C-alpha positions as CSV (number, residue, x, y, z in Angstrom):
1,X,4.9,3.3,66.8
2,X,5.9,6.1,66.0
3,X,4.6,10.0,66.0
4,X,5.2,12.3,63.2
5,X,5.1,15.8,63.9
6,X,4.7,18.7,61.2
7,X,6.2,21.7,62.9
8,X,5.8,23.5,59.9
9,X,1.6,23.4,60.1
10,X,0.9,23.0,63.7
11,X,0.1,19.2,63.3
12,X,0.8,16.4,65.0
13,X,-0.1,12.9,63.8
14,X,0.0,10.3,66.1
15,X,-0.4,6.6,64.4
16,X,-1.4,5.3,68.1
17,X,-4.6,7.4,68.4
18,X,-5.4,6.2,64.5
19,X,-4.9,2.4,65.5
20,X,-4.9,1.6,69.3
21,X,-5.2,-1.9,69.0
22,X,-2.5,-4.2,68.0
23,X,-3.2,-7.2,66.6
24,X,0.4,-8.5,65.6
25,X,1.5,-11.8,65.8
26,X,4.9,-13.7,66.1
27,X,5.6,-15.6,62.4
28,X,5.1,-19.0,65.0
29,X,1.9,-18.3,66.1
30,X,-1.2,-18.4,64.0
31,X,-4.7,-16.5,65.2
32,X,-7.1,-18.8,66.1
33,X,-10.7,-18.2,63.8
34,X,-12.3,-16.9,66.5
35,X,-9.3,-14.5,67.7
36,X,-9.7,-13.4,63.4
37,X,-12.9,-13.3,63.7
38,X,-12.9,-10.3,67.3
39,X,-10.3,-8.2,64.6
40,X,-11.8,-5.0,63.9
41,X,-11.2,-1.9,61.6
42,X,-12.2,1.0,63.5
43,X,-12.8,4.6,62.8
44,X,-10.2,6.9,61.5
45,X,-8.6,3.8,59.8
46,X,-11.8,2.6,58.5
47,X,-11.9,6.3,56.8
48,X,-8.1,5.9,55.8
49,X,-9.1,2.8,54.5
50,X,-11.4,3.8,52.0
51,X,-9.6,6.6,50.7
52,X,-6.6,4.2,50.0
53,X,-8.8,1.7,47.8
54,X,-10.2,4.7,45.8
55,X,-6.3,5.3,45.2
56,X,-3.6,2.4,45.4
57,X,-4.6,0.0,48.2
58,X,-5.6,-3.8,47.2
59,X,-7.9,-6.3,48.7
60,X,-6.4,-9.9,47.6
61,X,-9.0,-12.9,48.3
62,X,-7.2,-15.8,49.9
63,X,-9.0,-18.4,51.3
64,X,-12.2,-17.0,51.3
65,X,-10.9,-14.3,53.7
66,X,-9.0,-11.1,52.5
67,X,-5.8,-8.8,53.1
68,X,-5.1,-5.6,52.7
69,X,-1.8,-5.2,50.1
70,X,-0.5,-1.5,49.3
71,X,2.5,-1.1,47.3
72,X,4.5,2.3,46.3
73,X,5.9,1.9,42.7
74,X,7.8,5.3,43.5
75,X,11.7,5.3,45.3
76,X,12.2,8.5,45.6
77,X,12.7,9.8,49.3
78,X,9.1,11.7,50.2
79,X,6.8,8.6,48.6
80,X,8.9,6.1,50.8
81,X,8.3,8.7,53.6
82,X,4.6,8.2,52.5
83,X,4.8,4.7,52.1
84,X,6.0,3.9,55.5
85,X,3.2,6.1,56.7
86,X,0.9,3.9,55.6
87,X,2.9,1.2,56.7
88,X,2.9,2.2,60.1
89,X,-1.1,2.5,60.3
90,X,-1.5,-0.8,59.3
91,X,0.8,-2.7,61.2
92,X,-1.3,-3.8,63.7
93,X,-2.6,-5.8,61.5
94,X,0.7,-7.4,59.8
95,X,2.7,-10.8,61.7
96,X,5.0,-9.3,64.2
97,X,8.3,-10.1,62.3
98,X,7.3,-8.5,58.9
99,X,9.1,-6.3,57.0
100,X,8.3,-4.1,53.9
101,X,9.4,-6.1,50.5
102,X,10.6,-4.6,47.4
103,X,10.5,-5.9,43.8
104,X,11.3,-5.4,40.5
105,X,10.0,-6.0,37.2
106,X,10.3,-5.1,33.7
107,X,7.9,-3.0,31.7
108,X,7.4,-5.4,28.5
109,X,6.8,-2.3,26.1
110,X,9.6,-0.2,27.4
111,X,12.3,-3.2,28.6
112,X,13.2,-0.5,31.6
113,X,13.2,-1.8,34.9
114,X,11.9,-1.0,37.5
115,X,11.4,-1.0,41.4
116,X,8.6,-1.0,44.0
117,X,8.2,-2.0,47.6
118,X,5.2,-3.3,49.4
119,X,3.3,-4.7,52.1
120,X,0.4,-7.3,53.0
121,X,-1.4,-7.2,56.0
122,X,-3.1,-10.9,57.9
123,X,-5.7,-12.7,56.3
124,X,-8.9,-11.5,57.7
125,X,-12.6,-11.4,58.2
126,X,-12.3,-7.2,58.7
127,X,-11.1,-7.0,55.5
128,X,-13.6,-9.0,53.6
129,X,-16.1,-6.8,54.5
130,X,-14.6,-3.6,52.5
131,X,-13.5,-6.0,49.6
132,X,-17.3,-7.3,49.4
133,X,-17.8,-3.3,48.8
134,X,-15.1,-2.7,46.1
135,X,-15.4,-5.8,44.5
136,X,-17.2,-7.6,41.6
137,X,-17.1,-11.8,41.5
138,X,-14.5,-11.6,39.0
139,X,-12.1,-9.9,41.4
140,X,-12.8,-6.0,39.2
141,X,-12.3,-3.2,42.0
142,X,-16.1,-0.7,41.6
143,X,-16.9,2.2,43.1
144,X,-20.1,1.3,45.9
145,X,-23.1,2.8,45.2
146,X,-23.2,4.2,48.8
147,X,-19.8,5.8,48.6
148,X,-21.2,9.2,49.9
149,X,-21.8,7.4,52.7
150,X,-18.2,6.1,53.4
151,X,-16.2,8.8,51.8
152,X,-14.5,11.4,54.4
153,X,-12.8,14.1,54.3
154,X,-10.3,12.2,56.0
155,X,-10.4,9.6,53.1
156,X,-10.4,12.3,50.6
157,X,-7.4,13.4,51.9
158,X,-5.4,9.6,51.3
159,X,-7.4,9.8,48.1
160,X,-5.6,12.6,46.9
161,X,-1.9,11.5,48.3
162,X,-2.6,8.3,46.5
163,X,-3.8,9.8,43.2
164,X,-4.0,13.5,43.1
165,X,-1.9,16.1,41.3
166,X,-2.1,19.9,41.3
167,X,-2.8,21.4,37.5
168,X,-3.9,24.5,36.6
169,X,-4.3,25.7,40.3
170,X,-6.7,23.5,40.6
171,X,-6.4,19.3,41.0
172,X,-6.8,16.2,39.4
173,X,-8.2,12.7,40.3
174,X,-6.9,9.8,38.9
175,X,-9.9,7.8,38.2
176,X,-9.0,6.1,35.0
177,X,-9.7,2.7,36.1
178,X,-13.3,3.3,36.7
179,X,-16.4,3.2,34.3
180,X,-17.9,6.5,33.6
181,X,-21.2,5.9,35.7
182,X,-18.3,5.5,38.4
183,X,-16.6,8.5,38.4
184,X,-19.9,10.2,38.1
185,X,-21.0,8.3,41.0
186,X,-17.7,9.6,42.9
187,X,-17.8,13.8,41.4
188,X,-21.2,14.0,42.9
189,X,-20.0,12.3,45.9
190,X,-17.2,14.9,46.3
191,X,-19.8,17.9,45.1
192,X,-21.5,17.5,48.6
193,X,-18.7,16.0,50.5
194,X,-18.1,19.0,52.6
195,X,-21.9,20.4,52.8
196,X,-23.7,22.6,54.0
197,X,-20.1,24.5,54.4
198,X,-19.4,24.2,50.6
199,X,-20.3,22.7,47.5
200,X,-16.9,21.7,45.6
201,X,-17.0,22.4,42.2
202,X,-15.6,19.8,39.8
203,X,-15.8,18.3,36.5
204,X,-15.1,15.1,34.6
205,X,-12.0,15.2,32.0
206,X,-12.1,12.3,29.5
207,X,-8.2,11.6,29.2
208,X,-6.5,9.2,27.0
209,X,-5.7,6.8,30.1
210,X,-9.4,7.1,30.7
211,X,-11.7,9.5,33.0
212,X,-10.8,11.7,35.7
213,X,-11.8,14.4,38.0
214,X,-11.4,17.9,38.1
215,X,-11.6,19.8,41.3
216,X,-11.7,23.9,39.9
217,X,-9.5,26.5,41.3
218,X,-12.4,28.2,43.2
219,X,-13.2,24.9,45.5
220,X,-9.0,24.1,46.0
221,X,-8.4,26.3,48.8
222,X,-12.0,25.1,50.5
223,X,-10.8,22.0,50.3
224,X,-7.5,22.4,51.1
225,X,-8.1,24.0,54.0
226,X,-10.7,20.9,55.1
227,X,-8.4,18.4,54.6
228,X,-4.7,19.5,55.2
229,X,-4.8,18.5,59.1
230,X,-4.9,15.0,57.8
231,X,-1.8,15.2,55.3
232,X,1.3,13.8,55.8
233,X,4.0,15.8,55.5
234,X,6.0,15.0,52.5
235,X,2.3,15.0,50.5
236,X,1.8,18.5,50.9
237,X,2.8,19.7,47.4
238,X,0.1,17.8,46.2
239,X,-2.2,20.8,47.5
240,X,0.0,23.3,47.8
241,X,1.1,25.3,44.7
242,X,4.8,26.1,44.4
């Protein structure tokens, strides 16, 4: 696995330190049920997974177990660099010969053709635990009631890298796919995430696409100072005004 060095901020993020175990298997060998049951997702990767599930990450149920799927619809260089960073983090959970896959699709509304890239892990019981946290029986993602016990500053960093955008010196988090009650739960979690150091001032905005959370300008500097160490170098623009 590679090591990313962000010299600009004297920040060193080692993928090998994030996930010290390796569960990769050749395409010709299937893990036994016993081997699969022993695989776990330890911290800090578990914190990252929580942030990704609030963002673009997806857990698919297959044969009673689950696998993690992550995709990127933008193929710009900085987005691809971030995508492969996520891929590297979860490489211990994919088949040895697996490579990220690309696909194209046609927008029925605009008739335009778009491309995307994605990867999928092995189907494992450890992912089923998180699927039970984030999905109902109808396969719809929701916010866990105990999200305040699950979300960490590291998780917030990955959530922002997925769904965050600077606006008017503050920061929006796109939560369009969640209900108003769920967004309130996320807002309350954000407000108290860094206590007792400081309270995050944020509000809920009703956008045409749905509800989103806005972190106020007076809180963004404190939030930035607490999460920049977890940010991928190509995603720092999401927390640093030009």
